[in-house]
C-alpha positions as CSV (number, residue, x, y, z in Angstrom):
1,M,-0.1,-0.6,-0.6
2,N,1.2,3.5,-0.9
3,T,0.8,5.9,1.7
4,P,-1.8,9.1,0.8
5,N,0.3,12.4,-0.4
6,P,-0.2,15.3,2.8
7,K,-0.8,17.8,-0.4
8,V,-3.5,15.9,-1.1
9,D,-5.2,15.6,1.9
10,W,-7.0,19.0,1.7
11,Y,-9.3,17.8,-0.5
12,F,-10.2,14.5,1.6
13,N,-11.1,17.2,4.8
14,K,-12.7,20.1,2.7
15,P,-16.9,19.7,3.6
16,T,-18.2,17.5,1.5
17,P,-21.3,15.3,1.0
18,W,-18.9,12.3,-0.1
19,Q,-16.1,12.9,2.4
20,A,-16.4,9.4,4.1
21,E,-17.3,8.1,0.3
22,L,-13.8,9.4,-1.1
23,K,-11.3,8.7,1.7
24,K,-13.6,5.1,1.6
25,L,-12.0,5.2,-2.7
26,R,-8.5,6.5,-1.6
27,A,-7.9,4.0,1.2
28,I,-8.6,1.0,-2.2
29,I,-6.7,3.4,-4.6
30,L,-3.2,3.3,-2.4
31,D,-3.9,0.1,-1.8
32,A,-3.4,-1.0,-5.2
33,G,-0.6,0.0,-5.2
34,L,-0.5,3.8,-7.2
35,N,1.1,7.4,-6.1
36,E,-0.8,9.6,-5.5
37,E,-0.5,13.6,-7.1
38,L,-2.8,16.6,-6.8
39,K,-3.1,17.2,-10.9
40,W,-6.7,18.9,-11.7
41,G,-7.6,20.0,-8.2
42,V,-8.9,16.2,-7.7
43,P,-7.0,13.7,-6.2
44,T,-4.5,11.5,-9.2
45,Y,-3.8,8.2,-9.5
46,T,-0.1,7.4,-10.9
47,L,2.5,4.6,-11.8
48,A,5.6,5.4,-13.4
49,G,4.6,9.2,-13.6
50,K,1.5,7.9,-16.1
51,N,-1.7,8.8,-15.3
52,V,-4.2,5.2,-13.8
53,A,-7.1,6.8,-11.8
54,L,-8.5,9.7,-10.4
55,L,-11.7,10.9,-8.4
56,H,-14.1,13.1,-8.2
57,Y,-17.6,14.5,-7.0
58,F,-20.5,15.8,-8.1
59,K,-23.9,17.2,-6.8
60,D,-25.5,13.6,-6.9
61,Y,-22.5,11.1,-6.9
62,C,-18.2,10.8,-6.6
63,A,-17.2,8.7,-8.5
64,A,-13.4,6.3,-9.0
65,L,-12.4,7.8,-12.6
66,L,-10.1,5.2,-14.4
67,V,-7.9,7.6,-17.3
68,K,-8.0,4.2,-19.6
69,G,-11.7,2.0,-18.6
70,V,-12.4,2.2,-22.0
71,L,-10.1,-0.8,-22.3
72,L,-11.6,-2.2,-19.1
73,K,-13.4,-5.5,-19.3
74,D,-16.4,-4.4,-17.6
75,P,-18.5,-7.6,-17.0
76,K,-20.0,-6.1,-14.0
77,H,-21.4,-3.1,-16.3
78,V,-20.4,-0.7,-14.0
79,L,-17.9,1.9,-16.1
80,V,-19.6,5.1,-17.7
81,Q,-19.0,7.0,-20.0
82,Q,-19.3,9.9,-18.4
83,T,-20.9,12.0,-21.6
84,S,-20.3,11.4,-25.3
85,N,-17.6,13.5,-25.9
86,V,-15.4,11.6,-23.5
87,Q,-13.3,9.2,-25.8
88,A,-10.8,6.9,-23.3
89,A,-12.0,7.3,-19.7
90,R,-14.5,5.3,-17.3
91,H,-15.5,6.0,-14.1
92,I,-17.3,4.4,-11.3
93,R,-20.1,6.2,-9.9
94,F,-21.1,5.6,-5.8
95,T,-24.0,7.1,-4.0
96,S,-23.0,6.1,-0.5
97,V,-19.5,3.9,1.3
98,Q,-21.7,0.5,1.5
99,E,-21.9,1.3,-2.1
100,I,-18.1,1.3,-2.3
101,V,-18.1,-2.0,0.8
102,K,-20.3,-3.9,-2.0
103,L,-17.9,-3.2,-5.3
104,K,-14.1,-3.1,-3.6
105,S,-14.3,-5.9,-4.8
106,T,-14.5,-5.3,-8.8
107,L,-13.6,-1.7,-8.4
108,K,-9.9,-3.7,-7.3
109,K,-10.0,-6.0,-9.8
110,Y,-10.7,-3.4,-12.5
111,L,-7.7,-0.7,-10.6
112,Q,-5.3,-3.9,-11.0
113,E,-6.8,-4.2,-15.1
114,A,-6.0,-0.1,-15.5
115,I,-2.4,-1.3,-13.5
116,N,-1.5,-3.9,-16.0
117,I,-2.9,-2.0,-18.9
118,E,-1.1,1.2,-17.8
119,K,2.3,-1.9,-18.2
120,S,2.0,-3.4,-21.3
121,G,1.9,0.5,-23.3
122,A,-1.8,-0.5,-24.5
123,K,-3.0,3.1,-26.1
124,V,-6.5,4.3,-26.5
125,P,-7.4,4.6,-29.9
126,L,-8.8,7.8,-30.6
127,K,-11.1,9.8,-32.6
128,K,-8.9,12.3,-35.4
129,T,-9.9,15.9,-35.7
130,S,-11.4,15.4,-38.9
131,E,-14.2,13.3,-36.9
132,F,-15.3,16.0,-34.8
133,P,-17.5,18.6,-36.0
134,M,-16.2,22.1,-37.4
135,A,-18.8,24.4,-36.5
136,E,-19.7,26.3,-39.7
137,E,-19.0,30.0,-37.8
138,F,-15.2,28.4,-37.0
139,Q,-15.2,26.8,-41.0
140,Q,-15.3,30.7,-41.9
141,A,-12.8,32.2,-39.9
142,L,-10.3,30.0,-40.9
143,V,-10.9,30.9,-44.1
144,K,-10.6,34.6,-43.3
145,N,-7.8,34.4,-41.1
146,P,-4.8,32.1,-43.1
147,A,-3.3,32.6,-39.8
148,L,-5.7,31.1,-36.9
149,K,-5.6,28.6,-39.7
150,T,-2.1,27.3,-39.5
151,A,-2.3,28.6,-35.3
152,F,-5.0,25.9,-34.9
153,E,-3.1,23.1,-37.0
154,S,-0.1,23.2,-35.2
155,L,-1.7,23.1,-31.5
156,T,-1.7,19.8,-29.9
157,P,-5.2,16.9,-30.9
158,G,-7.0,17.5,-27.7
159,R,-6.9,21.5,-27.7
160,Q,-8.4,21.3,-31.3
161,H,-11.0,18.2,-30.1
162,G,-11.2,20.5,-26.9
163,Y,-11.8,24.0,-29.7
164,L,-14.0,21.8,-31.6
165,L,-16.6,20.8,-29.4
166,F,-17.0,24.1,-27.4
167,F,-17.5,26.0,-31.0
168,S,-20.4,23.6,-32.5
169,A,-21.8,23.3,-28.9
170,P,-24.1,26.5,-29.5
171,K,-27.0,26.3,-30.9
172,L,-27.3,29.8,-32.3
173,S,-25.1,30.4,-35.2
174,A,-24.7,34.6,-33.0
175,T,-23.5,32.3,-30.0
176,R,-21.1,30.0,-31.8
177,A,-19.4,32.6,-33.7
178,A,-19.4,34.6,-30.8
179,R,-17.2,31.8,-29.2
180,V,-14.4,31.9,-32.1
181,E,-14.4,35.1,-31.8
182,K,-13.4,34.8,-28.3
183,C,-11.3,32.1,-28.5
184,T,-9.1,33.2,-31.8
185,E,-6.6,35.5,-30.1
186,Q,-6.2,32.5,-28.3
187,I,-5.8,29.7,-31.2
188,L,-2.8,32.1,-32.1
189,E,-1.3,32.6,-29.0
190,G,-1.0,28.8,-29.0
191,L,-3.1,28.1,-26.2
192,G,-5.3,25.1,-25.6
193,L,-9.0,26.6,-24.5
194,N,-8.5,25.8,-20.6
195,D,-4.8,27.6,-20.9
């Protein structure tokens, strides 16, 4: 069992409706031998510097997220794809400590499989940028501004996906156009949506 990282303790000590559940999940994940770090403001569990799992919570549940969860077998049918845009990660949702206790052996097996997948070097086949829908307003901006097109194509695939999803989400053309205009300078500076 790895020891808790004191830099992450604050996350488990802050008042949330899921404090007891998160502490229980923490113990199970540390028992799997993963290192505990703080990334994206949440406890993240790594193997040789590679992200394997993380813990997070929402209003209605807390969850153990497996970074390459799509590669896991799921005989218990407990893995959930958070949204249709999530390609690799899958999480197991919990609403009580009793539920965690009930699924403890399943979670431990899934964690071991996730560790083995990471050790194997397996990669998740991700969609290419060209497979994501591109908002018409952004297409027009790329045609009008060749520097924007060059800058966008220079971004990492993940940053490109983030922008494409952000630009195509609104129903109104005016909102899509406003988002493109708002982010143009950021793209030209080589930054991602959340940088």
